[in-house]
Structures are given as structure tokens and as C-alpha cells.
N, C-alpha and C positions, 0 to 999 in steps of 0.2 A: 557745568551742565552735563548730565549723564547722557551717554550715547544711547540711542533707542535700542531696545532689545529686538533682535531679529530672530524670528521663529521660522524654522524650516519645516515645511509640510511635505511629506513624501507619500506617494500613492501606495496603497496596500498592494502587496504582491498577489497576483491572481492565481487561481487554480487553473492549470492548463490541462486540457483533455484532448487526446488524439481521436479523431473520428475518421473512419474509412468507409462509412456507408453500410457496414454489416450490422446485424443485430447485436453481436457482442460489443461493438463499439458504441452503440446507442445505449446499452446498459451502462457502459462507462460514463456516458454523458449524463444519465440519470444520477449516478453516484456523484459525479463531479459537481453537478448543480446543487445537490444537497450539501456537499462539502463546502462549496463557496458560500452558500447561504448561512451555514452554521458559523463560519468564521467571519462573515460580513465582508467578503472580498469579491472582486469581479471574477467572472468566468471567461476564460479564453479558449475558444474551440479552434483546433488546428487540423486541417486536412492537407496532408502532403501526398502528392501523386507523381507518377513518373511519365504518364502519357496524358493526352487530351481528354480521354474518357476514363471512367472508373474501371479499375482493373483488380479490385480487391476480392475478398471473399463474397459469397452470395449476398446480394443486397437485401437489406431489411424490407419487410412488407410495406413499410411506410413510403418506400420509393415507388410504389405502384406495381404494375405488371412487369414480370421479369424480362419480357421481350422488349420493353422500352429502354433505350440506352440511358445510362445514368451519367451525368456530367459532374465535374468537381463542384460547380455551383449548386447542383442539386443536393450533394452531400452536405454542404455547409448550411443550406436552407433547412433541410430536414433536421439536422443536429441542433440548430438554433431553436427551432420550434419545439423539439423534444426537451431542451433545457428549460424552456419557459413554461412547460406544461404544469409543473408544480411550483415554480417560482417566477410568476409573471413580472415581479419588480426587480429581479436580479439583473445586474449590469452584465451584458453578454456581448463579447466581440468574437468575430469569426473570420477566418481567412483560409484560402486555398493556395497552396504553394507548390509550384512545379519543381520538386526536389525530393531527394531520398527521405523517407519518413524518419529514419533514425536520426539523421543530422538535424532535421527541423525540430524534432521534439527535444533533443539534447540541447540545442541552442535556446529553445524556449524555456527549458528548465533552469537556465542561469538566472532568470528573473521571475521565478515562480515560487509560490509557497509549497506547492505540491504538483505532481504530474499524475494524471489518471489515465490508465490504458486498460483495454479489454483483452480477453483471449481472442484467438484468431482461428477460424476453422470454416469448413463448408458443411457443417451439420454432423449429427451423430457423435461418434467418438472424437472426431477432429475438433469439435467445439470445446472439448475439455483440455486441449493442448494449448501451450503458450507459443505465440508466434515469435519470429526472430526479432521483430521491431520492439515488441514489449519486453523481451528478454534483454535486449541491448540497452534499452532505456533504464530498466530496473538495475542493471549492472553498473551503469556509468553515470547516471544523473547525479548532480550535486545537491538535489533536494529529495524529500520523500517521494517515492513512487508507489501508487496504489494500483495493484492489479486486481481488477474486478472479476472475481470468479463467483460461482454459485448461480442461483436462479435470478431472473430479471427483476423480481420484486424485492430482492435483498438490497434495499437502499441504505444510504448512510444514516437516515433518520428513521425512527420507529422500528428499530431492528427487532427481529423475531425473538432473539435470545436475551436482549437487554444487557449484553456484556461484551467487553473487548479483552482479548488475550494478548499478552506481550511475552515473548521469549526473553528471559533475563540472563545476561552474562554476569561476570563476577565483579562488575563495577558499574557505577551510574553511567548511562549511555544516552545518546540522543533518542534512541528507540523508546526508552522508558519515558522520557520527557514528552515525546510525541504522543505515545499511548495515553499518558496521564491527561494531556490536554484534550484529546479526542473523547475520552471517557467523561471528563468534566463537562464539556460542551453538550454532550448527549444525555447527561444524567444517567450514564450507564455504569455498571460495576466494572472494575478493572481486575482481571485475573492475571496475576504475575506468576509465571511458571518458570521454575528452575529445574532442569533435568540433571540427574546425576547418575554416575555409574560406579559400580564396585568392580575394579579390575579382576579378571579371573585368576591372575597370578598371586593375588593377596590371599593368604591362608590364615587359618585360626592360630597357627603357631608363631605368627609374626608378633614381636614384642609389643607393638603399639595397637595391634588389632585383635588380640586374643579374645575370643568369646563372641564378639559382635562386630565384625568388620563392616557390615552394611550400615550399622548405626553411626559409625565414625564418619562415613562419607555423607550420609544424610544430614548429620549435624553440621558438617562443613558446608554443605549446600545451603542449609537454612541460614547460616551466618552470612554467606556470600549474598544470598537473596536479600536479607535485611539491609546489608550495606548498600546494595544497588538501588534500593527503594527509599533511601534516606531523604531524597528531595521531592518525593511525591506529595503534592498539596494535601492538607488535612481534609479538605472537603471532597476528595475522591474516595469512593467506596472501594477500598482495596482488599483483595483476597489473595492470600499467599499460598502457593502450592510448590512443594518439592516432590518430584516424581522420578522414580528410578527408571532408567531406560535411555536409549539413544534420543537425542533432542529432536531429530527429524520425526521419529515415530510418536514421541510424546506430543509435539505440537500439532502434527496431523490429526491425532485423536482429539485434541482440544478444539480444532477448527470445526468439528461437528456441532459444538455448542457455543459458537462465537459469531458475532456480527462482523467483526474485523479481527484479523490476526496481524500483529505487529512484530517485525523481526529486524535486527540491525544488520548493517553491512559494513565490514571493515574498510578503513581507508586504503587506497591503493598502495601496494608494497612493491617489492622488486620485480614481481611478475605482472605488474599493471593491475587493471581493474579485474576483480574476481568477485563473483557473487557469494561464493561459499556453498558448501554442500547442503547445509540446513536451509538457507534461503532459496537455493536452487530447487530443492525438492518441494518446498512450500508453494512457490509461485506456479509450479506445474501441477500440483496435486491437492492443494488445500480445498476444503469444501466451501470456505467463505473467502471474501476478498482479503488480500494480503497487502500490507504496507511495508515496503522495504525502505528503511531509514538509514542513510549513510552516517557513519560515526564521525562527528565533527570535533570530538574531544582530542 
């Protein structure tokens, strides 16, 4: 008699979003709710605080009059209501934790499919800057971290541009796989961008570069791009781009016509966790939301 087959059922990893009561964090909740619905996973809202009352950036209008004190429970209730605005059937859990936000979100990231955070500011130019909590999470989390930049209506679904941009390295990476899946679920085009440079010290009298040194580097970039995209599913609308210039500048320009910009993050080396110059620039200055994907290869 054969032994019965035992099937193990595991709960899908949730999308985690950090909420601090500010308008930028509620934009992150909007995006996270869309992301969770797209992937068919639960949404987990986390509000971490240091004191008994809200001490973050200027509270969003949904919290009522600015003169009325905002409590941690208020932040959780408003964020949950915001998440269900477009997805009433989404499974949502929420919690308020009296602990440092960085530690809480990094701990939650261990059991998350992705973490979503917003920018942090008190209005005007400050709203364009990335706060220390979001930067720490993007630098150190073990799962993809989506930093929601851009206007509040730039949601994960029904994007204005219908395209996702991924910065491509010289080999298949977790960032390419992540971007491919995001594009497939949205029915969006995937623009794979490989930046290349022609070093200034290369001259036309070099034996291998005589005549057209730029073309040599561009052809090399095209080959590296093709190799890195080898695993992209055939049903993804893929568009390839090789662009001369610094990767930071090339990808910042591309962010103007993207609904999401995806970039990789190297695994920790001898100097510990580092975001890298390209990703660091993008999470601070991109025109659209940025997904920072740790390299697991």
C-alpha cells in the first residue's frame, strides 16, 4: 500500500508597505495595493513609530484638520481605507509597531515579495527627496524595494506610458526577471536599456579601433544586452536600446517615459551593503517609481 501523498501549501508572500501618515506614504499604499492585486498576494501595511503620537512629515489631508493630533492607530486606519479604495476584495493586514521604522521594515522584508516605500518631505522641494528610512530599506532589504516617486496618480496599473524600463547589466540578473514579470502582468512593453561609453583615451590609431571606435563599443553593448535578455519570456513585448552615455544619465532620461524603472543592486561585498551610484541617483531623482532589485544570482 502506497503512502499517502502529502502536499504542502504555503501562504503567498505579501507585499509590504511602510505608512507614516504623510501624503507620500499614502501614494506608496496606492501603489502597493495595486502591486498586491496584480500578483494575487496579500497586502501588509506597517506603521513604525518612536513615540505615542505621530511624529512624521506633515500628515495627509485624509487625517483631518492639522490641529487634531494623529495617533498610530489613526495612521493604520487611514492607510487601510486607502488600500481598499481601489481593491475592496484585497486581503489587507495592518499593524503599528513602537520601534525604529528601518528595523521594522527590514524585518518585514524577510517574508515579503516586495517592500514599497514613499519619498519623505514636508512639501515643496523636500517632497522630491528620499528619506533615510526609504534609503536604508532600498539599500539593505533582501527583496525588491519599490520607491514610489512621481505624482500621486502614477499607480502600478493603467500606467500613463504603458512601459517599464530596466537598466541592463552584462549578464542575466534578478532585475531583468523582475521587470519581465512586472511587464507581463501589466501587459506593458519592456524597454531594456544598456548604457555604454567610449573611453576618451581610445583613439583612432588603436589597432582594434581604427576608424570607428564608437561602433566597437556599441556592438559590444548590443551583444551584452542580448545575452542578458536571453531568459525573457516570449510573450513580453521587449524593446532593446543601447545608448551612449553614463548609465545614471541615460536611465534618468528614460524615467520620463516610464511607469516603472527597474535597476539591480549588487550583493553585499567587503564594504557591506551599498546601493551603488546608479541606483542611488535614481531613487533620489527619477521621475517615476523605481524598483531596486537585489541580485540573488
